[in-house]
Short mmCIF file of the C-alpha atoms (twelve columns), coordinates in Angstrom:
data_MODEL
# 
_entry.id   MODEL 
# 
loop_
_atom_site.group_PDB 
_atom_site.id 
_atom_site.type_symbol 
_atom_site.label_atom_id 
_atom_site.label_alt_id 
_atom_site.label_comp_id 
_atom_site.label_asym_id 
_atom_site.label_seq_id 
_atom_site.Cartn_x 
_atom_site.Cartn_y 
_atom_site.Cartn_z 
_atom_site.pdbx_PDB_model_num 
ATOM 1   C CA . MET A 1   187.880 66.451  149.680 1 
ATOM 2   C CA . ARG A 2   188.132 69.704  148.034 1 
ATOM 3   C CA . LEU A 3   185.612 68.293  145.609 1 
ATOM 4   C CA . ARG A 4   182.540 67.614  148.288 1 
ATOM 5   C CA . LEU A 5   183.909 71.182  149.651 1 
ATOM 6   C CA . VAL A 6   183.125 72.506  145.758 1 
ATOM 7   C CA . ALA A 7   179.882 70.780  145.701 1 
ATOM 8   C CA . LEU A 8   178.556 71.813  149.651 1 
ATOM 9   C CA . ALA A 9   179.753 75.227  148.561 1 
ATOM 10  C CA . ALA A 10  177.656 74.895  145.349 1 
ATOM 11  C CA . LEU A 11  174.685 73.105  147.159 1 
ATOM 12  C CA . LEU A 12  174.421 75.950  149.702 1 
ATOM 13  C CA . SER A 13  175.418 79.209  147.736 1 
ATOM 14  C CA . PRO A 14  171.030 79.511  147.408 1 
ATOM 15  C CA . LEU A 15  170.521 79.640  150.815 1 
ATOM 16  C CA . ALA A 16  172.279 83.297  151.164 1 
ATOM 17  C CA . ALA A 17  170.508 85.069  148.041 1 
ATOM 18  C CA . CYS A 18  166.921 83.537  149.885 1 
ATOM 19  C CA . SER A 19  165.103 84.085  152.928 1 
ATOM 20  C CA . THR A 20  166.089 82.683  156.160 1 
ATOM 21  C CA . VAL A 21  164.258 79.899  157.709 1 
ATOM 22  C CA . SER A 22  162.396 81.972  160.359 1 
ATOM 23  C CA . GLU A 23  161.028 83.630  156.919 1 
ATOM 24  C CA . ALA A 24  160.122 80.709  155.055 1 
ATOM 25  C CA . VAL A 25  158.419 79.537  158.477 1 
ATOM 26  C CA . LYS A 26  156.307 82.703  159.871 1 
ATOM 27  C CA . GLY A 27  155.596 84.404  157.115 1 
ATOM 28  C CA . PRO A 28  157.314 87.580  156.153 1 
ATOM 29  C CA . GLU A 29  157.978 90.509  158.800 1 
ATOM 30  C CA . LEU A 30  156.887 93.788  158.489 1 
ATOM 31  C CA . ALA A 31  160.160 96.313  158.114 1 
ATOM 32  C CA . PRO A 32  160.481 98.713  161.922 1 
ATOM 33  C CA . VAL A 33  159.023 101.878 161.378 1 
ATOM 34  C CA . GLY A 34  162.078 104.318 161.319 1 
ATOM 35  C CA . TYR A 35  161.961 108.163 159.980 1 
ATOM 36  C CA . PRO A 36  163.598 108.061 156.225 1 
ATOM 37  C CA . ALA A 37  166.710 108.739 156.533 1 
ATOM 38  C CA . ALA A 38  167.871 109.059 153.055 1 
ATOM 39  C CA . LEU A 39  165.416 111.911 152.952 1 
ATOM 40  C CA . VAL A 40  166.203 113.445 156.242 1 
ATOM 41  C CA . PRO A 41  169.361 112.359 157.661 1 
ATOM 42  C CA . ARG A 42  168.587 112.469 161.309 1 
ATOM 43  C CA . ASP A 43  168.317 109.944 163.891 1 
ATOM 44  C CA . GLN A 44  164.547 109.559 165.154 1 
ATOM 45  C CA . SER A 45  164.463 110.720 168.716 1 
ATOM 46  C CA . VAL A 46  161.591 110.655 171.263 1 
ATOM 47  C CA . LEU A 47  160.418 113.979 173.517 1 
ATOM 48  C CA . PRO A 48  160.031 113.336 176.951 1 
ATOM 49  C CA . LEU A 49  156.716 112.491 178.825 1 
ATOM 50  C CA . ALA A 50  156.575 115.171 180.656 1 
ATOM 51  C CA . SER A 51  157.115 118.005 177.597 1 
ATOM 52  C CA . ALA A 52  154.884 115.517 175.825 1 
ATOM 53  C CA . ARG A 53  151.964 116.122 177.364 1 
ATOM 54  C CA . GLU A 54  152.257 119.702 177.578 1 
ATOM 55  C CA . PRO A 55  149.892 121.434 175.057 1 
ATOM 56  C CA . LEU A 56  151.702 122.024 171.497 1 
ATOM 57  C CA . PRO A 57  151.385 125.782 170.746 1 
ATOM 58  C CA . GLN A 58  148.673 126.784 168.591 1 
ATOM 59  C CA . ALA A 59  148.879 129.188 165.177 1 
ATOM 60  C CA . ALA A 60  147.047 132.129 166.256 1 
ATOM 61  C CA . SER A 61  144.637 133.250 163.383 1 
ATOM 62  C CA . ALA A 62  143.931 136.934 162.314 1 
ATOM 63  C CA . ASN A 63  141.240 138.447 164.279 1 
ATOM 64  C CA . SER A 64  139.618 134.974 165.209 1 
ATOM 65  C CA . LEU A 65  139.665 132.964 168.396 1 
ATOM 66  C CA . TRP A 66  138.986 129.856 166.549 1 
ATOM 67  C CA . ARG A 67  141.934 127.754 165.715 1 
ATOM 68  C CA . THR A 68  141.996 126.021 162.625 1 
ATOM 69  C CA . GLY A 69  140.708 122.288 162.719 1 
ATOM 70  C CA . ALA A 70  139.445 122.528 165.873 1 
ATOM 71  C CA . ARG A 71  136.104 121.072 167.153 1 
ATOM 72  C CA . ALA A 72  135.964 123.021 170.222 1 
ATOM 73  C CA . PHE A 73  135.949 126.500 170.731 1 
ATOM 74  C CA . PHE A 74  137.972 126.065 173.674 1 
ATOM 75  C CA . ASN A 75  140.134 122.759 173.087 1 
ATOM 76  C CA . ASP A 76  141.685 121.339 169.979 1 
ATOM 77  C CA . GLN A 77  139.811 117.633 170.271 1 
ATOM 78  C CA . ARG A 78  142.481 116.326 167.534 1 
ATOM 79  C CA . ALA A 79  145.319 113.846 168.792 1 
ATOM 80  C CA . SER A 80  148.628 115.496 169.620 1 
ATOM 81  C CA . ARG A 81  150.260 114.546 172.189 1 
ATOM 82  C CA . ILE A 82  151.898 111.168 173.431 1 
ATOM 83  C CA . GLY A 83  149.006 108.637 174.221 1 
ATOM 84  C CA . ASP A 84  146.157 110.563 172.538 1 
ATOM 85  C CA . ILE A 85  143.982 108.397 170.340 1 
ATOM 86  C CA . LEU A 86  143.100 108.985 166.428 1 
ATOM 87  C CA . THR A 87  140.743 106.931 163.883 1 
ATOM 88  C CA . VAL A 88  142.802 105.805 160.567 1 
ATOM 89  C CA . GLN A 89  140.630 105.228 157.434 1 
ATOM 90  C CA . ILE A 90  142.670 102.458 155.269 1 
ATOM 91  C CA . ASP A 91  141.318 102.497 151.865 1 
ATOM 92  C CA . ILE A 92  143.598 100.323 149.417 1 
ATOM 93  C CA . ASP A 93  142.095 100.143 145.828 1 
ATOM 94  C CA . ASP A 94  145.646 99.595  143.939 1 
ATOM 95  C CA . SER A 95  145.751 97.029  140.694 1 
ATOM 96  C CA . ALA A 96  148.935 96.602  138.573 1 
ATOM 97  C CA . LYS A 97  149.683 95.067  135.030 1 
ATOM 98  C CA . THR A 98  153.438 94.371  133.903 1 
ATOM 99  C CA . THR A 99  153.905 92.623  130.280 1 
ATOM 100 C CA . ASN A 100 157.125 91.963  129.302 1 
ATOM 101 C CA . ALA A 101 158.608 90.128  126.248 1 
ATOM 102 C CA . THR A 102 162.345 89.620  125.453 1 
ATOM 103 C CA . THR A 103 163.894 88.066  122.127 1 
ATOM 104 C CA . ALA A 104 167.187 87.786  121.362 1 
ATOM 105 C CA . THR A 105 169.075 86.031  117.990 1 
ATOM 106 C CA . ARG A 106 173.071 86.172  117.465 1 
ATOM 107 C CA . THR A 107 174.908 84.283  114.796 1 
ATOM 108 C CA . SER A 108 179.091 84.586  114.458 1 
ATOM 109 C CA . GLY A 109 181.333 82.263  112.403 1 
ATOM 110 C CA . MET A 110 185.174 82.892  112.031 1 
ATOM 111 C CA . THR A 111 187.345 81.153  109.309 1 
ATOM 112 C CA . ALA A 112 191.317 81.349  109.771 1 
ATOM 113 C CA . GLY A 113 193.666 79.839  107.845 1 
ATOM 114 C CA . VAL A 114 197.241 78.949  107.699 1 
ATOM 115 C CA . PRO A 115 198.695 79.366  103.880 1 
ATOM 116 C CA . HIS A 116 202.637 80.341  105.425 1 
ATOM 117 C CA . LEU A 117 204.043 79.293  108.883 1 
ATOM 118 C CA . LEU A 118 207.539 79.713  108.649 1 
ATOM 119 C CA . GLY A 119 207.701 77.190  105.363 1 
ATOM 120 C CA . LEU A 120 206.587 74.820  107.581 1 
ATOM 121 C CA . GLU A 121 202.928 74.629  106.022 1 
ATOM 122 C CA . SER A 122 203.682 71.774  103.745 1 
ATOM 123 C CA . SER A 123 204.862 69.792  106.374 1 
ATOM 124 C CA . LEU A 124 201.969 69.886  109.203 1 
ATOM 125 C CA . GLY A 125 200.194 67.619  106.603 1 
ATOM 126 C CA . LYS A 126 202.653 64.765  107.546 1 
ATOM 127 C CA . ILE A 127 201.607 65.557  111.587 1 
ATOM 128 C CA . LEU A 128 197.766 66.175  111.458 1 
ATOM 129 C CA . PRO A 129 195.034 63.870  109.769 1 
ATOM 130 C CA . GLY A 130 194.607 63.755  106.408 1 
ATOM 131 C CA . GLY A 131 192.655 66.221  104.514 1 
ATOM 132 C CA . PHE A 132 194.292 68.836  106.369 1 
ATOM 133 C CA . ASP A 133 194.627 72.470  103.939 1 
ATOM 134 C CA . PRO A 134 196.181 75.411  105.224 1 
ATOM 135 C CA . ALA A 135 194.203 78.203  103.569 1 
ATOM 136 C CA . ASN A 136 191.469 76.534  106.031 1 
ATOM 137 C CA . ALA A 137 192.436 75.566  109.014 1 
ATOM 138 C CA . ILE A 138 190.303 76.966  111.727 1 
ATOM 139 C CA . GLU A 139 186.359 77.060  111.023 1 
ATOM 140 C CA . THR A 140 183.858 78.072  114.158 1 
ATOM 141 C CA . ASN A 141 180.244 78.689  113.435 1 
ATOM 142 C CA . SER A 142 177.685 79.683  116.453 1 
ATOM 143 C CA . SER A 143 174.187 80.602  116.991 1 
ATOM 144 C CA . THR A 144 172.431 81.824  120.129 1 
ATOM 145 C CA . ASN A 145 168.239 81.839  120.367 1 
ATOM 146 C CA . ASN A 146 167.071 83.341  123.555 1 
ATOM 147 C CA . ALA A 147 163.217 84.265  124.400 1 
ATOM 148 C CA . GLY A 148 161.613 85.382  126.883 1 
ATOM 149 C CA . SER A 149 157.931 86.401  128.549 1 
ATOM 150 C CA . GLY A 150 156.088 87.104  131.422 1 
ATOM 151 C CA . GLN A 151 153.201 88.705  133.056 1 
ATOM 152 C CA . VAL A 152 152.144 90.250  136.295 1 
ATOM 153 C CA . ASN A 153 148.163 91.057  137.506 1 
ATOM 154 C CA . ARG A 154 147.651 92.130  141.067 1 
ATOM 155 C CA . SER A 155 144.883 93.886  142.168 1 
ATOM 156 C CA . GLU A 156 144.170 94.304  146.197 1 
ATOM 157 C CA . LYS A 157 141.119 95.735  147.610 1 
ATOM 158 C CA . ILE A 158 141.072 96.710  151.052 1 
ATOM 159 C CA . SER A 159 138.585 99.197  153.286 1 
ATOM 160 C CA . LEU A 160 139.077 98.910  156.906 1 
ATOM 161 C CA . THR A 161 139.001 101.371 159.922 1 
ATOM 162 C CA . ILE A 162 141.168 101.685 163.073 1 
ATOM 163 C CA . ALA A 163 142.168 103.382 166.074 1 
ATOM 164 C CA . ALA A 164 145.561 104.184 166.415 1 
ATOM 165 C CA . VAL A 165 147.448 105.737 169.583 1 
ATOM 166 C CA . VAL A 166 150.090 108.436 169.567 1 
ATOM 167 C CA . THR A 167 153.427 106.241 170.904 1 
ATOM 168 C CA . SER A 168 156.349 109.405 170.216 1 
ATOM 169 C CA . ILE A 169 156.951 112.475 168.970 1 
ATOM 170 C CA . LEU A 170 159.315 113.587 166.786 1 
ATOM 171 C CA . PRO A 171 161.575 117.052 167.010 1 
ATOM 172 C CA . ASN A 172 159.807 118.763 164.185 1 
ATOM 173 C CA . GLY A 173 156.255 118.262 165.540 1 
ATOM 174 C CA . ASN A 174 155.374 114.725 163.448 1 
ATOM 175 C CA . MET A 175 154.104 111.845 165.787 1 
ATOM 176 C CA . VAL A 176 154.908 108.112 165.180 1 
ATOM 177 C CA . ILE A 177 151.286 105.949 166.121 1 
ATOM 178 C CA . GLN A 178 150.431 102.625 165.825 1 
ATOM 179 C CA . GLY A 179 147.480 100.369 166.540 1 
ATOM 180 C CA . THR A 180 146.360 96.899  166.809 1 
ATOM 181 C CA . GLN A 181 142.813 95.515  166.293 1 
ATOM 182 C CA . GLU A 182 141.968 91.702  167.027 1 
ATOM 183 C CA . VAL A 183 138.787 89.967  166.077 1 
ATOM 184 C CA . ARG A 184 137.960 86.409  166.775 1 
ATOM 185 C CA . THR A 185 135.104 84.987  164.970 1 
ATOM 186 C CA . ASN A 186 134.715 80.777  166.538 1 
ATOM 187 C CA . ALA A 187 138.698 79.395  166.358 1 
ATOM 188 C CA . GLU A 188 140.068 82.246  163.827 1 
ATOM 189 C CA . LEU A 189 141.341 85.450  164.772 1 
ATOM 190 C CA . ARG A 190 141.840 88.483  162.021 1 
ATOM 191 C CA . GLN A 191 144.559 90.955  163.390 1 
ATOM 192 C CA . LEU A 192 145.014 94.513  161.430 1 
ATOM 193 C CA . THR A 193 147.899 96.161  162.615 1 
ATOM 194 C CA . VAL A 194 148.572 99.922  161.106 1 
ATOM 195 C CA . ALA A 195 151.892 101.967 161.990 1 
ATOM 196 C CA . GLY A 196 153.636 104.883 160.131 1 
ATOM 197 C CA . ILE A 197 154.651 108.520 160.661 1 
ATOM 198 C CA . VAL A 198 151.900 111.950 160.714 1 
ATOM 199 C CA . ARG A 199 151.914 115.145 160.410 1 
ATOM 200 C CA . PRO A 200 149.569 116.749 162.612 1 
ATOM 201 C CA . GLU A 201 147.990 119.201 160.003 1 
ATOM 202 C CA . ASP A 202 147.259 116.247 158.148 1 
ATOM 203 C CA . ILE A 203 144.390 115.093 161.043 1 
ATOM 204 C CA . SER A 204 140.781 116.140 160.213 1 
ATOM 205 C CA . SER A 205 138.769 118.175 162.280 1 
ATOM 206 C CA . ALA A 206 137.077 114.700 163.359 1 
ATOM 207 C CA . ASN A 207 140.164 113.405 164.465 1 
ATOM 208 C CA . THR A 208 140.973 110.921 161.646 1 
ATOM 209 C CA . ILE A 209 143.181 110.821 158.685 1 
ATOM 210 C CA . ARG A 210 143.853 108.712 155.658 1 
ATOM 211 C CA . HIS A 211 146.447 105.769 155.326 1 
ATOM 212 C CA . THR A 212 147.482 107.977 152.071 1 
ATOM 213 C CA . GLN A 213 148.665 110.468 154.456 1 
ATOM 214 C CA . ILE A 214 150.686 108.161 156.703 1 
ATOM 215 C CA . ALA A 215 154.960 108.004 155.605 1 
ATOM 216 C CA . GLU A 216 156.778 105.029 156.406 1 
ATOM 217 C CA . ALA A 217 153.062 103.158 156.689 1 
ATOM 218 C CA . ARG A 218 153.041 99.457  157.503 1 
ATOM 219 C CA . ILE A 219 150.049 97.808  157.468 1 
ATOM 220 C CA . ASN A 220 148.883 94.384  157.779 1 
ATOM 221 C CA . TYR A 221 145.947 92.599  157.259 1 
ATOM 222 C CA . GLY A 222 145.928 88.385  158.258 1 
ATOM 223 C CA . GLY A 223 145.240 86.209  160.879 1 
ATOM 224 C CA . ARG A 224 145.792 82.341  162.376 1 
ATOM 225 C CA . GLY A 225 143.589 79.762  162.431 1 
ATOM 226 C CA . ASP A 226 141.706 76.558  161.405 1 
ATOM 227 C CA . ILE A 227 141.166 78.347  158.089 1 
ATOM 228 C CA . SER A 228 144.613 80.139  157.916 1 
ATOM 229 C CA . ARG A 229 146.498 76.902  159.089 1 
ATOM 230 C CA . VAL A 230 144.721 75.232  156.177 1 
ATOM 231 C CA . GLN A 231 145.285 77.597  153.650 1 
ATOM 232 C CA . LYS A 232 149.055 77.996  154.244 1 
ATOM 233 C CA . THR A 233 151.927 76.074  152.842 1 
ATOM 234 C CA . PRO A 234 153.228 73.747  155.386 1 
ATOM 235 C CA . ALA A 235 156.959 74.654  156.628 1 
ATOM 236 C CA . GLY A 236 158.791 72.035  155.130 1 
ATOM 237 C CA . GLN A 237 157.777 72.456  151.653 1 
ATOM 238 C CA . SER A 238 158.029 75.823  151.703 1 
ATOM 239 C CA . LEU A 239 161.502 75.674  153.047 1 
ATOM 240 C CA . ILE A 240 162.187 72.562  149.880 1 
ATOM 241 C CA . GLU A 241 160.528 75.508  147.659 1 
ATOM 242 C CA . ARG A 242 162.777 78.675  148.727 1 
ATOM 243 C CA . PHE A 243 165.792 76.893  148.991 1 
ATOM 244 C CA . SER A 244 166.090 73.908  146.685 1 
ATOM 245 C CA . PRO A 245 168.754 75.076  144.034 1 
ATOM 246 C CA . PHE A 246 167.343 73.625  141.133 1 
# 
């Protein structure tokens, strides 16, 4: 019974290091948007809706009635309150290449003898097999060779535009945004989602912001339908590949 438990634990041990069953079936999930506690240790709090709808104080410009970034003379058209909409411009053109090579060689040897052992070295030849030499009682040799190589080539290019909604305002004035866009063509549905934290001063006068100016950005572009279902690895095969210890 003990051997069976040990064998079962050895087979199930890779499950702790692998993804969950839900991730294997549904695919990876995006992490929730949150304030980076490691950089600024504070809890994310949301202002009440009543106070969030009040206009934020604007910095006055010297000898000018025009507010910085405003498109209108009397009103600032940029998103600044909960429920306001702004445009997110996503233009990702990233590439990465990594090449690693490792070679290791190790050789060791040891020789030991027992020329004197309390005067019993001559008697050991009677106990041990023939050919015993006290001067060369122990001799070991070992050699280890290890070679490994790896290469990663990655290229991503996405150019999209999506409208996002301000969902909450942080105590320092930064805004949490979230937007979803779905396009259906025949039996295929394409979905684009974006979420993150933006600064009001990063929003342009056209009420737009680039994805590189979004902190804690979560961008997902995918879909579901007949084509996606054919391209996706079957759930049973994905489970076997993820949890197989061999």
